[in-house]
C-alpha positions in Angstrom: 8.4 11.9 16.5 5.3 9.8 17.4 4.2 6.9 15.3 1.3 8.7 13.5 3.8 11.5 12.5 6.1 8.8 11.1 3.3 7.2 9.1 2.1 10.4 7.7 5.8 11.2 6.6 5.8 7.9 4.7 2.6 8.8 3.0 4.0 12.3 2.1 7.2 10.9 0.9 5.5 8.1 -1.1 3.1 10.8 -2.7 6.2 12.9 -3.8 7.7 9.8 -5.3 10.7 10.0 -2.7 11.1 6.3 -2.3 14.7 6.7 -0.7 13.0 8.8 2.1 10.3 6.0 2.4 13.1 3.4 2.8 14.8 5.3 5.5 11.6 5.0 7.6 11.3 1.2 6.9 13.4 -1.3 8.8 15.8 -3.2 6.6 13.8 -6.4 7.2 10.4 -4.9 6.9 7.6 -7.4 6.2 5.2 -6.0 3.6 2.1 -7.7 2.9 -1.0 -6.9 0.6 -3.9 -9.2 1.3 -5.9 -10.4 -1.7 -6.2 -13.0 -4.4 -2.7 -14.3 -5.0 -3.0 -14.4 -8.8 -3.4 -10.7 -9.1 -0.4 -8.4 -9.9 0.8 -7.0 -6.6 -0.8 -9.0 -3.9 1.4 -11.0 -1.6 4.2 -10.9 0.9 7.4 -9.1 0.4 10.5 -9.0 2.6 13.1 -6.1 3.2 13.9 -3.1 1.2 14.3 -5.2 -2.0 10.9 -6.8 -1.4 9.3 -3.3 -1.0 10.9 -2.1 -4.2 9.6 -5.4 -6.0 6.2 -4.5 -4.7 6.4 -0.9 -6.0 7.6 -2.2 -9.5 4.4 -4.7 -9.6 2.1 -1.9 -8.5 3.5 0.5 -11.1 3.2 -2.1 -13.7 -0.4 -2.9 -13.0 -2.1 0.3 -12.0 -2.1 4.1 -12.6 -3.2 5.6 -9.3 -5.3 8.7 -9.7 -6.2 9.4 -6.2 -4.8 8.0 -2.9 -6.5 9.4 0.2 -5.5 8.3 3.8 -8.4 9.6 5.9 -8.3 8.3 9.4 -5.2 7.7 11.5 -5.6 5.5 14.8 -2.8 5.1 17.3 -2.8 1.5 18.5 0.4 1.5 20.7 3.2 0.2 18.7 0.9 0.2 15.5 -0.8 2.9 13.5 -4.1 1.9 11.7 -5.0 4.1 8.7 -8.2 3.9 6.6 -8.6 5.4 3.3 -9.5 5.1 -0.4 -8.0 5.1 -3.8 -9.0 5.4 -7.4 -6.9 3.8 -10.1 -6.9 2.5 -13.7 -5.8 -1.1 -14.4 -3.2 -0.8 -17.0 -4.0 -4.2 -18.7 -7.5 -3.1 -19.5 -7.7 0.7 -19.0 -10.7 0.2 -16.7 -11.0 2.6 -13.8 -11.7 1.4 -10.3 -12.2 2.7 -6.8 -11.8 0.9 -3.5 -11.3 1.4 0.2 -8.5 0.1 2.2 -7.1 -0.4 5.8 -3.3 -0.2 6.4 -1.6 -1.4 9.7 2.0 -0.3 10.3 3.8 -1.9 13.1 6.6 0.3 14.4 9.7 -0.7 16.5 12.7 1.6 17.3 11.4 4.4 15.2 10.9 2.2 12.0 8.3 0.3 10.3 8.9 -3.4 10.8 5.5 -4.6 9.4 2.9 -3.3 7.0 -0.4 -5.0 6.1 -3.0 -3.8 3.6 -6.6 -5.0 3.6 -8.9 -3.8 0.8 -12.0 -4.3 -1.0 -10.4 -6.2 -3.9 -13.5 -6.9 -5.9 -13.4 -3.6 -7.9 -9.7 -4.2 -8.6 -10.1 -7.8 -9.6 -13.1 -6.8 -11.9 -10.9 -4.0 -13.6 -8.0 -6.3 -14.2 -10.3 -8.9 -15.5 -11.7 -6.6 -18.1 -15.1 -6.2 -16.1 -15.9 -9.9 -16.3 -15.9 -10.2 -12.4 -18.2 -7.1 -12.0 
């Protein structure tokens, strides 16, 4: 399987809620990073399978995702770059927001060893702040 197919399988498994399948595609020591303001619910660095599951818990506690759309997949050698968008509701304020993102998966030996997410965090921050930052 090529790297783009692997990443598409990760998105499919995640969308189905099949976290055990996602974990099978992640290296045991995966580095998972969401870039954004450090005082917001799920931004930060996570290490390994336990860290990934910690991230999922924080994400699930902070946002109800209504749409998640990977749109463009770019092959970059041992990395796959994916751009897309999502819409969600901040659970603490019940305010909806939409944002665009870029994911970078680094793959070695058929497993993801590193994941980075860069996103337009302004709509998310405003929603979690009750609209005060908008």
